[in-house]
N, C-alpha and C positions, 0 to 999 in steps of 0.2 A: 872525402871519398866520393867517388863518382858512382852514380846509380846506373846499373845496367838496364833495369826496367823502370823507367820513371812512372810515378803514380800520377794518374790524371787528376787534375784539380777539379773539385766539384764547384760548379758555377750555379749559382741560384739566381733565378730571374725573379725579380720583385715586381709585382704589379704596382704600378703607381695608382694613387687614389683616383686619378682622372680616368684611367682605363676601365677600372671596375665600375665606376659610377656611370660611364657612358654605356657599358654593356647592360646594366640594369635599366637604364633609361630607355634604351632601344627595345628591350624585352617588354617593359611595361607599356610602351606606346603600341607595340605590336599586339599585345593582348587586348588593349583598349579598343583598337581598331577591329579585331576579331569579334569582341563582344558587341560592339556597335553594329557591325554587319549582321550578326545573328539576331539582334533585337529588331532591326529593320526588316529582316526576312520573316520573322515571326509575326510582326505587325501586318505585313503585306499578305501573308498567308491567312491570318485571322480575318482580315477585311474581305478577302476573296470568298472564304467560307460563309461569312455573314451574307454576302450578296447572293450566293447560291441558295442559302436557306430562305431568303426573302422571295427569290424566284420560285422556289418549290411551294411555298405557302400560297403565292398568287396562283400558280397552276392548279393546286388542289382546290382553292376557292372557286376557280372557274369550272372545274369538273363537278363540284358539289352543286353549283347553280344549274348545271345541265341535267342533273337528276330530278326526277319528279318528286314533289313533296310527299305524295301518297305512297310512293315506293319506299321512301325513307321511313315513313311511319310503319309500314308493313314489316320492314327489316327490324326496326326497333321492337315491335310487338313480338315478332318471331324469336328474337334473341331472348326476350324476357321469358317466353314460354319454354324455350329450350333449357334455360337455367333452372326453371321450376321442375321440369321433367327430370333433369339430371339429379337434382336434390332428392326427388321422390324415388328414383331408381336406386340411388345410393343407400337409402334407408329402408327399402322395400324387402320383405321377406319372401324368398323363393322356395316354397315348400316342395316344388317339383324336384329339387336337387336330392331330397330325401329318397324319393322313389328311384331316382337314377342310381344312387349308391346301393340301395337294397337289391335292385334288379341286377346290377353288375356283379354283386357279391353273393348271390344266392346259389347254393349247391343244386345241381340238377335233380338230386334224389330227396330234396326237402321241399315241402309244400307248406305255405303259410295260409292259415284259415281266417284269422282275425287280425285286424290292424287298427291301432288306436294311436294317433299322433297328437302330442301336446306341444304346440309351438313355443309356449312361454318357457317350458322346462327343457325343450329340445329332446324329448323322450318319445320313443316309439315302443309301444307294448304290442307284442304279437304272440299268437299261439299257432302251432303248426304240427306237422307230422313229418317224421324222417324215416327212411328205410331201415335204419339200424342205429345203435348207439355210436358206432364208429363214424357213421355219416353225420350224425348230430355233432359229434366232437369236431369233425372237420369243418362243419358249418360255423361253429362257434369260433374256431381258430381263424377262419377267413374274416369274420367280422372283427376280431381282435386285431388283426394286422391292417385293417383299413385305416388310413391316416385321418379320415374325417370322423371316425368313431372314437369317442373319448372313453367310454366304458361299456362293457357287455355284462348283462346279468341274465342268468337263466335258472330255471327250476321247473317244478310241476311236472316231473317226468312221470309218464304213465304208458301202459301198453294198451293199444286200441284193439278193437275186435278183428281188424284186418291184419293184425300182426305187426303193425307199425309202432313207432315210438312217438308218443305225444309229448309236447313240451310247451313251455311258456318262455318267451325271450323278451328282454328289454334292451334297447340300444339307446345310449345317451350320446348325442352328436355334439361336435364342436360348434361354436356360434358362427364360425366362418362358412359353414356349409350352406346356411340359409341366405347368403348374399350372392348377388349376381357374379358369375365367374366369366371372364373374358376368354 
């Protein structure tokens, strides 16, 4: 029987062992040449950088020789002093920050009469007078909202002869308040 539509025959190409081996050989040789070129390039680049480094060292040596020795000694001495002052300032207690916080947070109708500051406990004991109980309550609230105040203690309420409210107030500050602020 004759086929109307003949089926195409599948033809397979077989690689011979010689063709595949030559392809791998050429690929391997090409990669070897690329690696060899990269190695030579890195070697040349490294050598150029070493030469620039040596030139830089020679130039710096010449500049150092031009400087006067007494000037170098002064610079070294000044650097040591600056390091010492930096350490001193980092650990120094700045009590003036306490006054700034109290001044910034004092109610206009409150007057402080006595002031006692203990730096070791970060505590300020004050006595004062306020125009009224509500003014005193506002003053205490202002101090309680201050971020540098850790705790507020008050007591000793009394009425003065002028019709004012007498009180005693203690503020305990956070340790960060007494250090230099930039």
